[in-house]
C-alpha distance (Angstrom), angle and dihedral (degrees) to the residues before:
residue distance angle dihedral
M1 . . .
E2 3.80 . .
P3 3.85 116.0 .
T4 3.83 93.2 -119.4
L5 3.81 109.9 73.3
K6 3.79 116.0 -120.9
Q7 3.80 110.9 -117.3
I8 3.83 118.7 -130.7
L9 3.80 126.6 -171.5
W10 3.81 113.0 -160.3
A11 3.82 118.0 -170.5
D12 3.83 117.9 -170.5
D13 3.81 131.0 138.6
E14 3.84 87.6 -136.6
I15 3.77 93.9 48.6
Q16 3.83 92.4 139.3
L17 3.82 88.4 66.0
L18 3.81 89.5 55.8
Q19 3.81 96.7 60.8
P20 3.83 92.2 109.5
Y21 3.83 88.2 58.1
V22 3.79 91.0 48.0
L23 3.81 92.1 50.8
F24 3.82 90.8 46.0
L25 3.80 92.3 53.4
R26 3.81 93.2 45.6
E27 3.80 89.0 53.6
K28 3.82 87.5 52.9
G29 3.79 90.5 55.1
Y30 3.79 102.6 -97.1
E31 3.81 125.8 128.1
V32 3.84 110.2 -134.8
T33 3.81 125.2 -161.4
P34 3.85 108.8 -165.8
V35 3.84 120.7 -157.6
C36 3.81 129.8 173.6
S37 3.82 104.7 -144.9
G38 3.76 144.2 35.8
Q39 3.80 92.4 -111.5
D40 3.81 91.1 52.2
A41 3.82 88.5 52.2
I42 3.81 91.1 52.2
D43 3.81 91.7 47.6
A44 3.80 90.9 50.8
C45 3.83 91.9 49.8
E46 3.80 91.0 50.1
E47 3.80 89.4 57.8
R48 3.81 99.7 44.0
T49 3.79 145.7 -2.8
F50 3.79 122.9 -102.7
D51 3.79 129.0 -159.0
I52 3.83 92.2 -135.0
V53 3.81 139.9 -3.3
F54 3.82 126.8 -142.9
L55 3.79 107.6 -157.7
D56 3.81 128.8 -170.2
E57 3.81 110.3 -138.1
Q58 3.84 96.6 -150.3
M59 3.81 111.4 55.5
P60 3.82 129.3 141.1
G61 3.77 115.7 -105.4
M62 3.78 109.0 8.8
S63 3.82 109.2 30.0
G64 3.76 125.1 -135.1
I65 3.83 92.3 -104.9
E66 3.82 91.8 51.1
T67 3.80 90.9 46.9
L68 3.81 90.0 48.5
Q69 3.82 91.5 56.1
E70 3.81 91.7 53.5
L71 3.81 93.9 44.2
K72 3.81 90.4 52.5
R73 3.80 89.0 51.4
L74 3.81 91.4 52.3
H75 3.81 98.6 40.6
P76 3.82 112.0 7.2
E77 3.81 91.8 174.9
T78 3.83 95.9 56.3
P79 3.82 112.5 99.8
V80 3.82 114.0 -123.2
V81 3.82 121.7 -159.9
M82 3.81 115.6 -158.6
I83 3.82 115.9 -144.7
T84 3.81 117.5 -168.7
K85 3.78 145.8 155.8
S86 3.80 89.8 -141.1
E87 3.80 122.1 94.1
E88 3.80 93.6 -176.2
E89 3.78 110.6 140.5
N90 3.80 95.6 -138.0
I91 3.83 91.1 56.3
M92 3.80 90.1 52.4
E93 3.81 91.3 47.9
Q94 3.81 92.4 50.6
A95 3.79 91.5 49.4
I96 3.82 93.0 47.0
G97 3.80 89.4 46.9
Q98 3.81 88.5 56.5
Q99 3.82 88.4 55.3
I100 3.79 100.8 -109.9
A101 3.78 115.3 -178.5
D102 3.80 94.9 -136.3
Y103 3.82 143.5 -9.2
L104 3.82 122.6 -138.2
I105 3.82 127.8 -173.6
K106 3.81 119.5 -141.7
P107 2.91 132.7 -84.4
V108 3.79 94.3 54.1
N109 3.78 124.6 177.6
P110 3.83 125.1 -137.4
N111 3.79 93.5 -107.0
Q112 3.83 90.4 56.6
I113 3.78 88.6 54.9
L114 3.81 92.0 46.6
L115 3.81 91.8 49.5
C116 3.80 90.3 49.0
L117 3.81 90.7 52.8
K118 3.78 93.5 49.5
K119 3.79 90.2 47.0
H120 3.79 96.7 51.7
I121 3.80 108.0 29.1
Q122 3.79 104.1 22.5
S123 3.79 102.4 32.1
R124 3.81 95.2 100.9
Q125 3.81 91.4 52.3
L126 3.81 93.5 44.3
V127 3.82 92.8 46.0
A128 3.81 90.5 48.9
E129 3.79 92.1 50.0
Q130 3.79 93.4 48.2
T131 3.80 93.3 43.3
N132 3.80 91.6 51.7
K133 3.79 91.0 47.6
T134 3.81 94.0 48.9
Y135 3.81 94.3 46.4
R136 3.81 90.3 48.0
E137 3.81 88.4 54.4
E138 3.82 92.7 47.6
F139 3.81 95.0 43.3
T140 3.80 93.2 87.8
D141 3.80 92.4 48.2
I142 3.81 91.7 52.8
A143 3.81 91.1 46.4
Y144 3.81 89.3 53.4
M145 3.83 90.5 48.6
I146 3.81 89.8 53.2
D147 3.81 93.4 48.1
T148 3.81 94.3 48.8
A149 3.83 103.1 35.2
R150 3.80 111.0 130.2
T151 3.81 104.9 153.3
F152 3.79 137.3 57.2
E153 3.80 91.3 -114.4
E154 3.80 91.3 54.9
F155 3.80 91.6 52.8
V156 3.80 89.7 48.4
S157 3.82 88.9 54.3
I158 3.81 90.0 51.1
H159 3.80 91.4 48.5
K160 3.80 92.0 50.5
S161 3.81 92.4 47.9
L162 3.80 93.2 49.8
N163 3.79 91.9 47.8
R164 3.80 91.8 48.2
W165 3.78 90.8 53.9
D166 3.79 92.4 42.5
L167 3.80 89.3 57.7
Q168 3.81 92.8 45.5
L169 3.80 95.0 47.1
Q170 3.79 98.5 39.8
D171 3.82 93.9 98.4
V172 3.80 96.2 36.3
Q173 3.78 119.5 98.7
S174 3.76 99.9 -145.3
P175 3.81 144.5 123.8
M176 3.81 84.4 -113.2
R177 3.82 87.5 78.7
D178 3.80 90.5 61.5
M179 3.80 90.9 47.0
L180 3.79 89.9 51.9
L181 3.81 92.2 50.7
Q182 3.80 89.6 51.4
Q183 3.80 90.9 50.5
R184 3.79 90.5 50.0
E185 3.81 90.1 53.1
Q186 3.81 90.2 49.3
A187 3.79 90.8 48.6
N188 3.80 91.8 50.2
T189 3.79 90.7 49.7
A190 3.80 90.7 52.4
W191 3.81 91.6 44.4
A192 3.81 92.6 51.4
K193 3.80 92.2 50.7
W194 3.80 90.5 48.9
V195 3.82 93.2 48.5
I196 3.81 92.4 48.2
R197 3.82 90.2 51.6
N198 3.79 96.1 46.1
Y199 3.80 111.1 23.8
E200 3.81 98.4 89.5
S201 3.82 91.6 50.1
W202 3.82 90.2 62.0
F203 3.81 89.5 71.6
T204 3.78 100.2 49.3
T205 3.80 123.3 110.7
P206 2.94 119.8 -81.3
V207 3.78 96.5 34.9
P208 3.84 109.4 -115.5
A209 3.80 114.5 -108.3
D210 3.81 92.8 -127.9
R211 3.81 95.8 52.8
P212 3.81 109.5 128.7
L213 3.78 122.9 -121.7
L214 3.81 105.0 -82.1
S215 3.79 134.9 -165.3
P216 3.85 96.2 -89.2
D217 3.83 90.0 52.7
V218 3.82 98.2 59.2
F219 3.81 99.4 90.5
K220 3.79 95.1 36.3
R221 3.82 94.8 49.2
K222 3.81 104.2 30.3
V223 3.81 110.6 20.3
F224 3.80 107.0 35.6
P225 3.85 94.9 52.2
L226 3.82 89.3 57.3
L227 3.80 92.5 48.7
D228 3.81 91.1 47.5
K229 3.83 88.7 56.0
G230 3.80 89.9 56.4
E231 3.81 96.7 -103.5
K232 3.80 122.7 149.2
V233 3.82 105.1 -126.5
F234 3.79 135.7 -161.3
V235 3.80 114.5 -168.8
I236 3.81 109.9 -156.9
V237 3.80 114.9 -166.9
I238 3.81 112.1 -171.3
D239 3.78 105.6 -164.8
N240 3.82 115.8 -128.3
F241 3.83 94.1 7.1
R242 3.80 117.2 161.4
Y243 3.78 126.9 -155.4
D244 3.80 92.1 -113.8
Q245 3.80 89.9 53.4
W246 3.80 89.4 53.3
K247 3.81 90.6 52.3
T248 3.82 88.9 49.1
I249 3.81 95.5 56.4
Q250 3.82 96.4 33.7
P251 3.84 94.4 91.8
L252 3.81 89.4 59.2
L253 3.80 92.1 49.1
N254 3.81 90.0 49.2
E255 3.81 86.4 72.4
L256 3.82 88.9 63.6
F257 3.81 107.5 26.3
T258 3.78 144.9 32.1
V259 3.80 115.0 -130.9
D260 3.82 106.6 -121.9
E261 3.78 94.8 177.4
E262 3.78 135.2 -2.3
Q263 3.76 120.1 -170.6
I264 3.77 140.6 153.7
Y265 3.77 118.8 -123.9
C266 3.80 131.6 -175.2
S267 3.79 125.5 -104.5
I268 3.78 116.0 -140.1
L269 3.78 122.0 -118.9
P270 2.94 128.6 -64.9
T271 3.81 91.1 43.9
A272 3.79 90.2 -145.8
T273 3.79 133.1 117.4
Q274 3.78 96.1 -111.8
Y275 3.79 90.7 59.4
A276 3.81 109.5 23.4
R277 3.81 100.7 39.6
N278 3.79 93.7 42.9
A279 3.81 87.3 50.8
I280 3.82 90.6 53.8
F281 3.79 94.4 50.4
S282 3.79 96.9 40.9
G283 3.81 98.3 39.0
L284 3.81 86.0 -134.7
M285 3.78 138.8 103.5
P286 3.82 114.6 -108.2
E287 3.80 94.5 -102.5
Q288 3.81 89.9 51.0
I289 3.81 89.8 52.3
R290 3.80 90.0 50.9
Q291 3.81 92.1 50.1
M292 3.82 99.6 40.8
H293 3.82 99.1 34.4
P294 3.81 107.5 22.5
D295 3.80 90.3 163.0
L296 3.81 90.2 60.7
W297 3.81 99.5 44.7
V298 3.81 117.1 92.5
S299 3.81 114.4 -161.6
E300 3.79 126.6 -144.7
E301 3.81 91.0 -103.1
D302 3.80 94.8 55.3
E303 3.79 115.1 97.5
E304 3.79 96.2 -150.2
G305 3.81 121.9 97.8
K306 3.79 115.4 -72.1
N307 3.81 96.7 -139.0
L308 3.80 104.8 42.7
N309 3.81 96.2 114.3
E310 3.79 102.2 54.6
K311 3.80 96.4 117.4
E312 3.80 90.7 52.7
L313 3.81 91.9 47.1
I314 3.81 90.6 53.1
Q315 3.80 91.4 50.9
N316 3.80 91.7 47.8
Q317 3.81 90.6 52.7
L318 3.80 90.9 50.1
D319 3.80 90.3 49.8
R320 3.80 93.2 47.2
F321 3.82 91.6 54.8
R322 3.84 91.6 40.0
K323 3.79 92.5 -117.6
R324 3.80 106.4 157.0
Y325 3.77 95.8 -166.6
G326 3.78 120.8 139.8
N327 3.77 111.4 -125.1
T328 3.78 144.7 -173.2
Y329 3.79 130.0 -154.3
Y330 3.81 129.8 -157.3
K331 3.78 130.7 -178.7
I332 3.79 109.5 -159.9
N333 3.78 114.7 -159.0
E334 3.81 100.4 145.9
S335 3.80 137.5 43.8
D336 3.80 93.0 -126.6
F337 3.80 92.0 57.6
C338 3.81 91.0 46.4
E339 3.81 89.8 54.1
K340 3.81 90.1 47.5
I341 3.80 96.2 53.5
T342 3.83 91.0 42.5
K343 3.81 86.3 64.7
Q344 3.80 93.2 43.1
I345 3.80 101.3 50.5
G346 3.80 93.1 71.7
G347 3.79 88.5 83.9
L348 3.80 96.9 47.2
Q349 3.77 117.4 130.2
T350 3.81 98.3 170.0
P351 3.83 116.9 114.2
L352 3.83 94.6 -144.8
N353 3.78 123.3 48.7
V354 3.79 126.4 170.2
A355 3.79 128.5 -164.9
V356 3.80 127.2 -177.7
I357 3.81 114.1 -157.6
N358 3.80 113.9 -161.6
F359 3.82 104.8 -176.3
I360 3.81 98.8 105.3
D361 3.79 91.0 48.0
M362 3.80 88.5 52.3
L363 3.82 89.2 48.3
S364 3.79 90.4 52.7
H365 3.80 92.5 50.9
A366 3.80 91.9 44.0
R367 3.81 87.8 53.1
T368 3.80 87.6 57.5
D369 3.80 97.4 44.1
S370 3.81 104.2 35.9
K371 3.80 126.9 66.8
M372 3.80 90.3 -157.0
M373 3.81 91.8 53.3
R374 3.80 89.7 49.8
E375 3.79 88.5 59.3
L376 3.81 92.8 46.4
C377 3.80 94.4 45.6
N378 3.81 105.7 33.1
N379 3.82 98.7 140.5
E380 3.80 143.1 13.2
S381 3.80 93.5 -86.8
A382 3.81 92.0 54.3
Y383 3.82 90.0 44.6
R384 3.81 89.6 55.6
S385 3.80 91.4 44.9
L386 3.80 92.2 54.9
T387 3.80 89.6 47.6
L388 3.80 90.5 53.2
S389 3.80 92.5 46.5
W390 3.79 90.7 50.4
F391 3.79 92.5 50.2
Q392 3.80 93.2 47.1
H393 3.79 95.6 49.8
S394 3.81 106.1 27.9
P395 3.82 125.6 85.9
T396 3.82 88.5 -108.6
K397 3.79 92.6 89.1
A398 3.82 91.2 49.6
F399 3.81 88.2 48.6
L400 3.81 91.1 54.9
A401 3.80 91.5 43.5
R402 3.80 88.7 55.7
I403 3.81 90.5 49.8
A404 3.81 89.8 51.1
R405 3.83 92.8 50.7
L406 3.80 89.6 51.4
G407 3.81 90.2 56.1
Y408 3.80 100.2 -115.4
K409 3.76 123.8 156.1
V410 3.81 109.0 -129.2
V411 3.78 126.8 -144.8
L412 3.80 103.5 -164.0
T413 3.77 117.7 -167.9
T414 3.80 146.4 125.0
D415 3.78 139.7 -131.1
H416 3.81 96.7 -123.9
G417 3.78 143.3 -25.2
T418 3.77 131.7 -123.6
V419 3.80 136.8 -120.6
R420 3.80 132.5 -150.6
V421 3.80 106.2 -117.5
T422 3.78 122.0 -147.4
N423 3.80 109.5 160.0
P424 3.84 123.0 65.0
V425 3.81 119.1 -151.8
P426 3.82 123.2 -170.0
I427 3.79 121.6 -118.3
V428 3.80 132.1 178.3
G429 3.82 123.9 -147.3
D430 3.79 141.4 150.1
K431 3.80 123.5 -88.0
N432 3.83 92.7 -90.9
T433 3.80 94.6 59.0
N434 3.81 112.0 123.2
T435 3.81 121.1 -106.9
N436 3.84 101.2 -127.1
L437 3.82 111.5 126.7
R438 3.82 96.5 -145.2
Y439 3.81 101.2 47.0
K440 3.77 137.6 19.8
E441 3.79 129.8 -153.6
G442 3.77 118.9 -169.8
K443 3.77 149.3 83.9
A444 3.80 126.7 -61.6
L445 3.80 94.0 11.8
S446 3.78 112.5 176.8
C447 3.81 125.4 -174.2
Q448 3.80 125.1 165.7
S449 3.80 95.4 -161.3
K450 3.80 116.1 108.0
N451 3.80 91.4 -153.8
V452 3.80 96.1 79.0
Y453 3.78 136.0 93.0
E454 3.79 109.7 -129.8
V455 3.81 117.5 -165.8
K456 3.80 112.9 -167.8
Q457 3.81 94.4 172.0
P458 3.82 103.7 47.7
L459 3.80 94.6 176.5
R460 3.79 88.6 69.9
I461 3.79 90.3 66.7
G462 3.79 96.3 38.9
L463 3.81 97.9 -98.9
P464 3.82 127.3 132.8
C465 3.78 117.9 -101.3
P466 3.82 107.5 -158.1
N467 3.81 92.5 179.8
V468 3.79 134.3 21.9
S469 3.81 88.9 -114.0
T470 3.82 95.7 48.1
S471 3.78 115.0 124.5
Y472 3.81 137.2 170.3
V473 3.80 126.0 -136.5
F474 3.81 120.8 -166.2
C475 3.79 128.4 -161.9
T476 3.79 118.6 -133.4
G477 3.80 132.1 -153.7
N478 3.80 113.3 -4.9
D479 3.82 97.0 -26.5
F480 3.79 125.8 122.7
F481 3.78 131.9 -172.0
G482 3.78 125.9 -109.4
Y483 3.78 132.3 175.4
P484 3.82 119.1 -118.8
N485 3.81 90.9 -118.5
N486 3.82 107.9 86.3
F487 3.82 88.3 -9.0
N488 3.81 96.3 158.5
Y489 3.79 92.7 46.2
Y490 3.80 94.3 54.6
A491 3.79 91.9 39.1
Q492 3.80 88.7 59.8
I493 3.82 92.5 47.8
Y494 3.81 97.0 50.2
R495 3.79 102.5 32.8
N496 3.84 110.6 114.6
T497 3.80 93.4 14.6
F498 3.81 123.2 126.7
Q499 3.80 113.0 -108.7
H500 3.80 138.5 168.6
G501 3.78 138.9 -161.3
G502 3.79 101.5 81.5
I503 3.79 142.8 76.8
S504 3.79 118.7 -68.3
M505 3.78 135.5 116.9
E506 3.80 89.7 -113.3
E507 3.83 92.1 56.5
M508 3.79 100.7 37.2
L509 3.84 107.0 32.0
I510 3.78 102.0 68.2
P511 3.83 138.3 163.2
L512 3.80 126.0 -91.6
V513 3.80 110.4 179.2
T514 3.81 132.5 176.0
L515 3.82 115.0 -153.7
S516 3.79 132.9 -170.4
P517 3.81 121.1 -157.3
K518 3.80 116.7 -109.6
């Protein structure tokens, strides 16, 4: 029990009959102020603030409902529990409409009252205590999983466990948060070592049986089978969308859809739009795109946009697999355009429809470029909160609601995630080296850090090799690259920003969800 007594106001015209309850609660450490009318309750609340109010619904003079309205005007945040002899539905509806915290039917027993108190004024404390206790008990199990992980599925299980605890602990002020962050760092270290050992083998011939689902496999494995069954499909690609962000907005989507399948797949390297999203839409690795469709591949040196040919890549993949399905493609960068296509899709007859939604990618870049956004989005919890707020209040939810009403299956996914970077590492390259902070492509790259993945033969992992001396270097964990010139200045600018392109669980282990409309 907290040292400061919780203050209860109890309003009932038969308050003298409730003295046993009052004594019971005082013995349990609560301070109870009894009053015998609605007006007395209002007067008491004008003088002081209570932690909770118990309010009889049937009192002479001012009724419980009338008193409730005035109490909510005075202290809208104070929970009010209605207690009544009446089981009439309209009374319950009125009380619920006035945002009561709970509704109890007389006669009530002391333990009901005690449970109600713990639920409404001690729940945060009790939840925090139990959450800390449970995570402490599971900490050793997760540590063992990290130490012994040898397969993709085992790393997926670790990633899911860490995200589950991150969501549960995000509002808890506790040393457990620091322990969780340390475990995430350990998991990312183990993941990076595993990827470096195994990544090149995923592109040998024949393809290994244990290779995870990769970016080029998404349409072939998850979209085409639905189309072949006669389903109408909407593929929604939310750029830069992490698994924890999916779990954050999932409750809102549960109002519209049933989750048929949720899985985590693996983004290719680099975990950047130019490579990973083009691989999704083409069904090819970047070097295959460059060879088979040189007019559609945009190299690092080109100044034009890196994702201007997505519609053509989708059509080429359909043609290559002899899928004669009509299709549409939308790139949604602005709310106005989202509202416009929401109105238009009612007349769609095409089996396959693809929409790319760029808000979270814009949020990530804004977090890098804007001091204000750095304050609003200074950690993973805040990043998730902004994602949820966007989804709740943007036209995107209305867009998905429209899709659900039209009976479309939805394949919801992303091209890559993003990671909050904290540790700058110096790298040297020529003037044509790309500017991404998590990976570098160029000639004569030199990095002294041991925590990188250097690929000197890019063709072996399906990446273009413009020159014989071209190599790729990928950051791991929370590292990011900086050039020796003005190193400290740029380190200060980019530290604690969200970046993508490298090797981390947050960037590579990303959601792939199939939804059916309710």
